[in-house]
N, C-alpha and C positions, 0 to 999 in steps of 0.2 A: 504493500500500500504506500501511497505517496500523498503528502499534504502540501498544499500551497497556502502559506500564511501571508496575508496582506496586513501591514500595519503602518502607522504613521507617527512621527514624533509629536508628542503632546505640546512641546514648545517650538514647533515649526521646523526645528533643525536637529539632526542627530549627528554628532561628531564622534568618530571612532578612530582608534589607531589604525594605521594602514594595514597592519597584520592583526586581524580580529577573530581568527578562527576559534581561539580558546573561549572568547566571549559567547559565541554561538553555541559551542559545545556545553558550556556551563548553563546556558539558558535552557537547553534541552533537558539536561539531567534535573534541573531545578523544577521543571514542570512535568515530571513523571511521578506517578505514585511512589511513595517512599521505598517500599520493598522492591519494586521493579527497578527503580533507579539504582539501588544498592546492588542488586543482583547483576545487572548488566555492567555497571561500572567495575565491580570487584571481581566478577567471575566470567561474565559473557557466556558464550556457548562453546563447549569443548569439541574440537575437531577430533573424531575418534582415532584417526591414524597417527597424527603427530602430537596430539594433546594440546595443540595451540588453542588459546582462548580468543574467540572472534566476537566482536560487538554486534555485527550485522545491522548497522544503520549508517546512513550517510546524509550529508546536507550540502546544499549549494552555497556559493558566495551570495552576498546580498545582491538582489536584482532591483534597482530603483527604476521607477517609471519616469523620473526626471534625472537628467545628467548630473551626477554628483561633482562636487568641487574637490579635486585631488591635490593635496599639498604634499610636502616632503614626508611628513610622518603621520598625517591624519587625512581622513576622508569626511566630507560634510554632505549629508543627505537631506533632501527636502522632499516633501510630498509622500506618496505611497511607495512603500518598499515591499518587495516580495522575497520570500525564503521558501525553498523546497526542502522538505525533510522526508526521508524514505527508509522503509525497512520491510522485510518479509514478516516481521513479528507484528501481527495485527493488534495485539494487546498494547504494544509499545506505541503504535500510532494512535490508537483510541485514547490511551491515557494522556498523551501529550496534547491531543486536540481538545479533549474535554476540559483539561486543566487550564489551557489557554482561554477557552471560551468562558469558563466559569469566572476567571479572574478579570477578563476584559482588558487587562493592561499588564505590562511587564516592564522590567528594567534591563537595559543592555548598556554595559559600560557606564553605569550610573545615570543613564538618560531614561526618562519616562516615555513609554510608547503605548499607544492605543491599538488594540486589535481591531482591524476593519473587517476581516473575514478569515475563515479557516475552511478550506475546501479539500475534499478527498478527490485525488486524480487517479483514475484507473491506470494500471500498467498498460502500455500500448499493445494492441493486438499483435500476434506473432507474425513476423515476416522473415523469410529466409535470408534476405539481404536488407540491411537498414543502415542509414547514415545517422550518426548521433553527434550531438554537440556536448562538449564538456562544460558543465555548469560550475564545476570546481576542478582544479588541476588534477590530472591523473598522474600518480606517482608509482614508479616501479623500481625496486632496488634489490641489491644483494649485499650481504655483509661479508667482507673478504678479510683475510689475514695478510698483513704486510710481512716483509722479510724479517723484520725485527719483532714479530709476534704481536703487533698491535692490530686492533680491529679497524676496518675502514669501510665506510658505506659508499657503494658505487650505485649511482642513479642512471638508469637506462634512458635513452631517448627513443622516440617512436620509430626511428629509422633503423634501429637495431632489431634483429629478429627475436632476440630474447625479450624485448618489450612485450610483444604480442603473446609469445609463448608463456611468459610468466603470468600475464593477465588471465590466460585460459586456465592455467594450473590453479591460480587463486580462486577463480570462479568455481572450479571443480571442488576445491576444499569447502567453499561456502555451501554448495549444493549437497555435498557429502554430510556436512554438519547439520544443515537445516532439514533436508529431506531424507537423509540416510540412503542415498542412491549414488551410483557412479555414472557419470555422463562424459563421454569422450567426444572429440572432434570440435570443429569450429576454428575460426580465424578472426583476428582483429588487425586491421591495417590503417595507417594514416590515410585520410582522404583529402583533407586540406589542412595541412600543418606546416608551419614554417618556424624558423628560429625565433620569430617574434612571439611565438606562443609559449616559449619557455617561461616558467614562473618560479620564483624563489619565495617561499612562505616561511616566516619565522613563527614557530609554534612553541611557546614556552621556552624561549631562548635556543631552540634548535632550528637550524636552517634545513628546510625540506624542499627538494626540487621536484617540480611536476610540469605537466604540459596541458595547455588548453588546445583548442582546435576541433576539427571534425574527423570522425573515424568511421570506417566501414566495418560493420559487424556481420559475420555469418556464423550463427551459433545455434545449437540445439535449443528447443523451446525453454527447457529448464534453466540453462545457462543464461539465455537472453533475459528471462524474467528476473533472475538473480542480479544481473548487471544493472537493471533499472531499480531494483528494490534495495540492494546493498552496496552498489557502486562498483566501478572498475578499479583494479589495482589495489594498492595497500593504503593503510591509514585512513580508511573511509570515515570512521567515527571522529576523526580530527578535521574533517571537512575537505576530503579529497575524493575524486572519482565519481561525483554525482553527474548524471547525464540526462539528456532528453532527446527525443527524436528531432532531428534538424528539419525545420520547415522551410528552409531556403531563405531565411531572413534572420538577422541578428537582433538581439535585444541589448539595451544598454545595461552593462554590468559593472561592478566595482569590486 
């Protein structure tokens, strides 16, 4: 399930740090029922093969309906702002939606915001071939060991074959964890991606590299649905890998 939340600043303007992913993540956890928030934050869902803990939710960057003012360290938003939150866990989505609607307002970065609407958006109908747009950067990485025994994070770019291969393996882990089944096959390729789409996001003092752009997906139904509900790539619950079907036009985003 996917939610589209529309909200607006109570005092006409919302000013956030340029890197605000942790603010959105905190907002989500705060508006889940207590036991559910604790369970997902502390435990997640255990992947049976590797015992990895997966959160199985993702969210977009903020999508303003008016062009924001971007400064060196801050972004100023005016008017209606959209946020997409998605998860295969219906209880997660229902809890978040009901708490937002019940409160009618929330705080983000210390700023007061009014909820305009909360809408459930269905996962798109299955297509064998679909072009998607990254609503938050897609990040794919491996942890390597250097010659002196130190760990090093290597981030892949969309033009390396490992980028798509690792995304497929990641989706397979998510489906194995959530549905308890194995699904093979599929491909993910850059459709319209350039060096301008590379993004560096600072999340809790850690620099994470990811990529915006358009991607061509050819996936089995279960993997495609998981891609829309839990995101592509890694670090989805930190605000990476949220996607939508590309409609041939771009929206203003920040």
